[in-house]
N, C-alpha and C positions, 0 to 999 in steps of 0.2 A: 442864850443858845442860838437863837435866830441870827444874832449878830455875827457869831463865829462861823455859822454856816454860809452866810452871805459873803463874808471875807474869803473863805475857802473857795467858793464858786468863782469869785472874781479873780483870784490868783491862778486857778486852773485854767480859766478862760484865757488869761494873758499868756500862760505857758504854751497852750495849744495854738494860739494865734501866732506866736513866734516860731514854732515848729513848722507850721504850714507855710509861713512866709519864706522860711529857709528853703524848703523843698521846692516851692514854686520858682525860686531863683536859680538853684543849682542843678536839679535833675533834668530839666529840659536842656540845659546847656551841655551836660554830658551826652545826652541822647542825640542832640543835634550835631555836636562836634564829631561823633564817630558814626554817623548815620550815612550808609552807602546808598547813593541815589542810582547809580549805574556802574556796572563793572564788566569790562571786557578782559577776561583773564585767560583765554585760550589763544595760543599762537600756532600757526602752521609752521612747517619746517623752515621756510624762508625767514621768518621773523618779522620785524617791522615795529610799528608803535600802536599800542592800544591805550584806551583811557579808563581810568576809575574816577567817577565823580562823587564827591562828598557833599553833604548838605551844607557844610561850612568848612573853611580852611583848617586842616589839621596842623599840628605843631611840627610833626616829623613823619616821614614815610621812607622806607628803605626795603630792599630785598635781601634775603639771607644768603643768596648765591650771586656771584659776580656776573653770570651770564645775562642777568636782567638788571637794567639801570632804571632808576626812578627819578623823575624830574617833577617838582611840585610847582604848580602855577595856580595860586589861590586855592580854590576848592577842587581843582582838577589835578589828578596825578597822571603823568605821562609815563607809560611803561614801554621800554624799548628792549627788544630781544634781537640778538644776532642770529645768523643762520645756524641751525643745529646740524653739524656735520657728523654726528654720531647716529648709528642706527637705533639707539635707545632713546625713547622719549625722556623728557626731564621735567621736573617741577621744582618750584621754590615757594617760599612764603613771603608775601608782601605784608610788612608790618606798618601799621598806621597808629600814631600816637596823638593824643589830645594834649592841650596845655596843661591839664591836671595830672598827666603822667599815665592815664588809662590808655589801653591799646587793644586793637583787634587785629586779626590776621586773615588774609585771603590767600587761597591756593592758586598759583599761576602755573600753567602747564604749557609745554611745547612739544609737538610731535617729532619723532626721529626721522632721519633721512632714509629714503629707499632709493638706492642708486648702485649701479655697477653691472658689469657683464657677468653672465652666469659662470660659476666656477666649474672647472673640469671640462670646459667646452672649447679648449684650444684645438685648432684644426691642423691635423697631421695627414698629409695626403700625398699621392704620387704626382706625376707631372700633368695629369689630365685636368681639365677645367672642372671646377666643383662649385656648388652653391649650397649654402646652409642657412637655415632660419633659426634665430635664437630668440628666446623670450627674455627681455630685459625690462622689468617694471621699474618705474621711477616716479617720484612725487616732486621732482625738480626738473627744470629744462636741461637736456643733455645734448652735447654736441659730439658727433662721431667723425673721426678722421682716420686715415691709414698711412702707413709709412712707405707704401709703394703703389705706383699706378696700376699694378697688376692685381691689386685688391681693391674692391669697391664696396661701399656700405649704403644701405637704404633703410630708413626707419619709417615704420608705419605703426603708430600707437606703441604698444609694448613689444612689437616684433622688429627685430633687427636682421635684415637680410645681408649676408656676406657673399660676395661672388669673387671667385679666384679664376683668372684666365689660364689657359694652357701654358705650361712651361716649356719653351723650345730653346732655352739658353744652353742646355747641356750641363748646367750646374744646379745645385740646390738653391732654392730661394727661401729666405726667412723674412717675414714682415710682421707687422702688428696692427690690430684694430684698437684704437684708443678712444675711450669715452671720457669726456670732461664735463664737470658740473660743479658749480659753486666752489671753485678752488680745489676740488678732488679730481683725481685721475685714476682710471682703471684701464686695464689692457687685456687683450686676448691674442695669443701667439698664433701665427700661421706659418707652417712649414710645408713646402712643397718640394719633394724629392723622390726620385725613383732610383732603383738599383743602378741603372745605366749611368746615372750622374756620378757615380763613384768608381766605376770600373777604370782600372789604370794602375800606373806605377807610383809608389811612394817611397820616401826615405823615412826610416823609423830610428828614432834616438831613445835609448833606454839604458839603465844600469844593468850590467850583465856580470855573471860570476867569472872570476878568474880562477886559476888553478889552486890558489891558496884559499879559495872560498870568499875572498873579499870581492867588492863590487866596483866596477869602473864603467864610465859612460862610453858606449860604443854605438855605431850605427849599423843598421842592417837594411836590406832591401825587402820591400813588401810589394806584393801584387794582389790586386782584387779582381777576381774573375767571376763572371756570372756562371751559375751552375743550374739554372732553371728559374721558374717564377719565384722571385724573392728568395732565392737560394744563392749562396756565393761560396767561393773558396778564398780564404785568407792565407796567402802563401808567403812564407818567410824564407828569404835567401834561396828561393828555388828549391828548398829542401823539405820544409814542413808545410803540409797543406791542411788547414783547419776548416772543416765544413761549418758554415755559420748561416744564420737566418737574417734576412733583411726585413725590417718593418718600415713600410712607406712613410716618409716624412720624419721618421725618428732615428733610423740608423740600424746598426747591426747588433744582434744578440748573439753572444759568443759563450757557448756552454762547455763546461768541463766534461771530462770523460770521453772525448772524441779522439780517435786514433789519428795522429797527424803524420807519422812516418813509422817505418819498421826496418830493422836491420837483421840480416841473417848472421847470427853470431857463430853458428856451425851449421853444417848441412842439415836442413830441415828444422833448425831451431832458430826462433826469431826473438828479437827484443823490440818491444813496441814503445813508441813515444806517444803519450796520452796527455791531452790538455788539462791543465790545472789553473785554478784561480789563485793568484799570489797577492800577499799583503803589500801595501805600498811602503811599509817600514821593513821589508825583507832585508836581512843582513846576516852576517856570519854567525851572530849570536842568536838571531831570531829567524830562522829559515821557515817562515810560516806560509804554507801552501795548502789548499784545500782540494783533496781528491774527491771524486764523486761523479754524478751524472746530472745533477739538478741545479747546481750553482752556476752563475754566469756573470760576465761583465758586459758593459754596453760600450760599443763604439758609436757614440751619439753625434748628432748634428748640432753644432753650437749656434750662437746667434749670428755668426758670420758665414754659416754654411759649410764650415769645415768639420772634419771628424775628430772627436776627442774621446779618450777612454774615460769611462765613469763607472762608479760602483752601481751594481744593478739591485742589490738588496743588502740590508745591514747584516753582516755575518758575525761581527764582533763589536762590542760596545766601545772599545778603545783603539780599534784598528779600521783602516779603510782598505777595501779590496777592489782596486781598479787596475791591477797589473795581472800578468799571466805568464805562463811557462809550460814546459813539458816535464813530466815525470817518466822515468823508465820502468817498464813492467815486462814480465816474462809472459803475460797474457794479454789478449786484446781488450780485456775488461779490467778496470782499476780495482782488483781485489787485493786485500791486505797481503796475502801470502805470496803475491806475484810481484810485489814492489821491489825494485832494484836500485832505487836512488834518483836524485835530481838530474834531469837531463839538461835543461837550460831554463833561465828565467829572463823576463823582460820587465824590469821594475820601473814604474812611472814612465811608461812609454809615451812617445809623442810622434805623430805622423805629419809629414809634410809632402804634399803632392809634387812630383817631379815635373 
C-alpha cells in the first residue's frame, strides 16, 4: 500500500511540474507580446503622426479605416492621420496581433474641423460705405481674401471685420469675401447697389401672345424710374406702369395685384390691367397665371451686377414662376367676378440696358 501511494505521489508531482513549466514559458510571452507601454491615440484636426509602443514587436498591426495608416518599426507603431476636413469627429480601431494569433484593439480618435464663414451673413447694402463684424470660429489656420479692392478684411481672433467703401461708380458692385483653409474654401457675397444705379432705359426680350394664343419672342421697351425712397416705377412700352419696391443690394420685388393701366371702355366705365405672376412654361395649352395681391417675382442683381428675373417663392412643385403679365378686370381689385381675360404676358423675360 505504501508503495502504490509513493508511486502515485511521484506521478502527480511530475505532471504538476510539467504544467508549471509550460505556463512559465507561454503566458509571459502572450502578456509581453501584447502589452502596451505607451499609446498616443488622439489626433487634432490637422492630423500628423503619433506613436504606440509595445513591450515587444507584434506580428501585425493595422487600422480598420483608411484615414489612419499604420507603420510598424519593431515594437513601435507609427500612426499617421490626414487632416479631417469633415465637421464630424471620427474614430477607428487599431488592431494589434501577436505571433500566436491573439489580438487587442485600441480606439483612435480625431477631432472634426471648425471652419467657414457664418451662413446667412451675406452683405446686401446700398452705395454707402459699410462695416460689419462677423464671428468665424476655426480650429485651423484660415486665410481671407476679397475679389475687389473696394472690400477689405481684417481678422482678430474669431472676429472677421469686413469693410466696404462707398460706391461712386453709378453701377451695382458685386464681390466676395473668400476664406481658405486646408484645401477648403468658403465665401460670403457682398452686393452694393442703390436704386439710382438702375434708373434708366432697357430693352426687354420675352415670349408674348399672338392673336391665336401662341407665343413668339418679341422685344419691348422698359424704363425704370425712381418714385421715392426705395420705390420705383417699372414702365413697359410707355403704357403700363408697375409700382415696385427696391431692396438695397438685392433688386426689385414686383408684386401682383397692382393696377398698371386702365382704359375707358365707355363713358365712365373702365377696364383695369392688373399685374399677375406668370409661369415660365406658359403656353396655349397651359395659360398659368396667378392673380392675387401677395405673390411676387424678383428682378434680382446677378453676380455681374445686372438685373435678372427670378422666382420669389415656390408656388408650384413642378413649375417655376419668374415671368409676369397683366390680366384685365372690370374692377381695380383682382376679384373673381371682375375678371375679363388675359391682357398681356412676358414669358421668360430678359433685360438689357440700353
